N, C-alpha and C positions, 0 to 999 in steps of 0.2 A: 776622800772616796772617787772613783773614777766616775767620768761622766756616761752617761745613759748608754749612750755609742759606740764608749769605749769598751763599758761593763757587756755590751752584747756582742761583742767580737771576740773571737777563739784566738788562742796565743799562739799565732802561726807565724812561719817567714817563708815569703816569697821562693826564697831559694838557699840552698845549703851551698856555702862556699867552699871551696878547693882547699881553702885551708880546715875550714873543718877535716874533711876525708884524712887531711897532713895530721891534727892533731890527734884525732882517731887513730891514727894506723901509727904512726912514730914513727912517718918516714918523707921524703920530698916526692910528689909524683915527677914522674919522669917526663908526659906531655900534659901539660896543662891545655887542652882542646876542649872546652864545655861553656866557657865563659865569653867570648865571640870577643875577646882583646888582640890587638894587634897583636903577633908576633915577630911583626917587622920591626917594633918599634917605632917612637916619636922624631920626627923631625929634627937633625943635631944642631941646626940654628934653634928649636925650643928649648931642646934640652941646657945645650949655651945660656941661653938666654936665664932659666928659670935659676942654673946654678949662682950665674951670676945675682940674681935677683934674692938669692936664698939669705944676704950677707945682709938684706933690710927687710929680714923676718920680725924685727921690733916694729916696725910699719903697720899702720895700722891700710887693708888694700881701699881703693879708689872705691868707696858705695855705689856709688853710680854707675862705676867701670865705662867712663866714657872713650876712653883710646881705642877700648876692646870693640864695643857697639859701634862706634862709627866704621870701623874697620869694616867688621858684618853690616852693618847696613848699606856700609857702596856695594859690597860683593854680591848683593842682591836687589841692588836700585833703591833700596828704601831711603826712608827718614829715619834719625834716632828713635824718632819716637813711637818704631813701629816696632821695635826689640828692646828686651828685656836679658837680660842674664841669668842665673840659675847657676845650684853646684849639682848639675849633670840632671840628663832629663827626670832622673827618678825626685828631683824635689819639682821638677816644672809640673809632674804630672800631679804632684799632691797642689802646687800652686794651683793649677787650671780647673782640679777637681772643686778646691772651694772657692774659686771665683764666680764659675761656672753653675755648680750645683747646689739644689738647695736639699735638707735634709726629705726622704721620700720619692724624692726626683727618683725615673725611670732612665740608665744609661747604658746604651747597646754596645756590643762587641762581640768577635768575631770566639766563638770556642775553641781556646788554647792559645788564643794569644796573650802579648806580655803580661805574663801576672801580675807584675808592682803596677798596672793601671786599677785593677778591681783592687787592688790590695789599699788604693789610695781614695777607690771608689767608697767600699766600705767604713773607710774611714770621716767621711764627711755624710753616714748613714742614708743611703742612696740606693737605691735597687737594681742589681746586676740583670739584663737579658743580653741573654747570651746566644749566636748562629753560628750552626754549621760551617765548616768549610763546603765549598764542591771546587769539585777536579782539584783536591792538596791545593785549594788558593781563596783567601777570603769572597766570599761572596757578596759584592757591591747591592745587586738587586734586592736579597735576603735583610742584607740590614737595612736598606731605605725603605721594607718592607714592616719590619722591625718596627724602626720607628715610629711608623705612622702607627701602629697598632696601640702601640704602650702609649704614643705623648711623648714620644723620647725627648728627656732636653740637651741630651749630649753622646756622638755618636765618634767612635774610638777606631781610626784604622789606621793602621800600620803601614806604611808603605815606600821600603818595603818591607815586607810582614818577619815577622819575627814569633813563631819557630821554623813555618813553611818558605821562606825565600823566594814566596811570588810579589809579584810587582805588576802595580798596574799603570798606563802610561797615563800620564797629565788628562789627557782629552778625555781619557776615561771616569777619569777622579772627577774633572770638572762636570759632567756629566751629572754624574751620581750629585754633585752635592748641591745640583739645581731639582733634585727629585726628592730632597728631605723637605722634612715640615719648617714653617717658615721660623719659627720658635727654638728651632734645634741648631747648635752647633757642633760644627766637626772638627774633633780632635787630629789633628794627623801627624801622627810620629814620624819623624824621618830618620831618624838615628842612624840608617845604613841608606840614605840617600845619594853619595856620592860614589856607592858602587853600583849603581843605576845608570840605565842609558842616557835618560834625561828625567830630571828630577825636580825639574822648575816649574810652578804653576803660578799664574798672576795672585796679584794680592784680592783677597777675597771678604767682604765683611761677617761672613761666616765662619771662616775658618780660622783657628790659631794654629800655629806648626812650633812642632819641637823638633830643634838638633842638639847635636851636641858636639864635642872633640875626643868622644872617645872611643871611636870604633876605625873610620879611613885615619885621623889624625895620631891617632895610635896616646892618647891623653886619659886614658880610663881612670887612671889613680889620680890623676890632677882635677877631676873634680869639675867640667865645665861644660854649660849645657847654654841653649837660650831659645828664646821663642820668638817667632813675627807672628806679628799679627796686627788689628787696626790699632790708630793710639787708646781709642777707648777700652778695647781690651788691653792692652799695654800698661794704660793707668789701673786698671783693676788688679794688675799685677803687680806693681808696683803698690799698690796700697800693702799690701800684707807680703813682699817676700821679707827674707831677710836682706838688710844692708849691706854688711858684711860677711854674705854668704860663698862668694867666689873670692879666694884669697888674692892677694899681694901677685903671690909667686904664678898662683895658674892664669892668672890675668894676661903678666906679660910671656909666658909662656906660649895660653892659645895667640896671643897677637904674632906670635914671633908663627908659631906656626902656620899661622893664614900666610903668611909671607914668602912661606916656603911652598910655592905651589909646583912646582917641579920634583919633590920629593912626596907629596900628595896624590901625584899621578903617576908616580913608580911604584904607589905602594896599589894602587889601583891596577895598574898591569901584575903586579907580580901576585894579586887576589885573584884576578880574572885566570890567570894560568892556573895557579892553585887550584881553584875548583875544576878544571877541566881535568889536570893532573890527577884530583880525589874522585872525579867521578870515572876514570879508566881506570884506579886501582880497584873501585865498588865493581865495575863492569868485568873485571878480569875475573873476580871472585864471582862473578852469575849473580849479582846485584845490583838493581837500579837506584839512581838517586832524581830526586829532584827538581829541578830546576831553582837555579838559585841565583838573583842579582843582591846576593850581600855576601858576607866573609864566611861564610860557614854554608855546609852543602847536608840536607839530608839527607840520607841512606837507610834506603825502604829497607826493611830486615823481613818484610812478610808478615809478620804478627806480633802483637802487642808481648806475647812471652819471648820468642824472640828475642825481643829488644830489648827487652829487659836483665835478658841473661847476659845478652853481648854488652850492655853498660857494665854489669857489675863483675864478668871473667875480665874488662880492657880494666877495670878499675882495680882488681886483683892482680895486674900487673903493672899499675902507677902508671894507666893511662887515666886519664880524667876527660869523659865526652857526657854530655845531658842527651835525654830524649825529651820529644814535647810529652807534654802528661794527657792530652785529651782526642779521642777518638776524631777521625780519622789518622790520626797523626803519629798517634803513639804505637805504631809500629813499626817508625824509624829513628833510627837512631841524629844525633846535630853532631856537625863534626866543625870543627872553628877549621879556618883556612891558617897553615904555618908555613913556614919556612920550605924549599923543597927538600932539606934535609930532616924537616918534624914532621914532611906529611911522607917520604921515605919510611920513615920509622913507625909510622903511624899503621900504613902499609902491611909492615909485619907482621905488627901486636895483635890486627885483626883478622889478617891468613891462620895466625896460629891459633889465635882465639874460635875462625869456625872451624879447622881443621881437626882441633883436638877435641 
């Protein structure tokens, strides 16, 4: 028999995978621009390292991930005791929910932010309180106010945000932290931090930060994430994490990716150019785009019915994009940045859809 928490949950998935659309339709997608994967691929150094490591697939990974954690700690100016590994941010969100949240606790987040977090909170029997976006960006003041009103145990802030693409400067985030209730932990999801102009904030006792190799580093399929926090926070994570959660091949690939910062810098540059090009394509069609500090852009279609219709029409052309699910951003479609060739193809498809 299921636990009382699981029995009370609806049978649902946070996302419908692009593979599901391919199976349903019986043919592959031409453009896969709905999952914010890197269309530029991973560092050749990382790929080569993983190919070599695959010959040792018979061996367990280092459960402590010491080499990778050491490199990450050095890169962030931290001690190894302030870093823990997990199989991507999704597992991190689940772990952090279990570490910091009790059944019945209140957690505050933005209405429309990354739905996997809500999925994890529901799984520990906590209560979600949602705050609407303001001016198409996360409303820090409203988040803080709701946290006080509900005696929230945790606040979730994605910075940069998915799906809006908005970003708050470190000074604004630090000022926000100072306004939170004293017993409230801020979970700062920095999945897209490498794309932001300045993503570093000083270590803070009330903050845990989740990072990933899935976006800028192009290793979404390898499933490598890490959390930054105080030794006490990391100690809590280590009590419940899967000891062999990050494979040997993935650890080696992530370590090699960290060593190829020239590749990373080029990806960030190409992504910025792609955002600009996609915005220009949208503007030429009479559409506006939301400012973005990520590897995707939200195109404002004017209203939800038009956005829904556009997503469906693009899928009929084997072009996969997504749209935010909550008002006010549900009037937009969200498009991942691809190569120049892919962006040109998408622009032609979007034009065809709009003119049909």
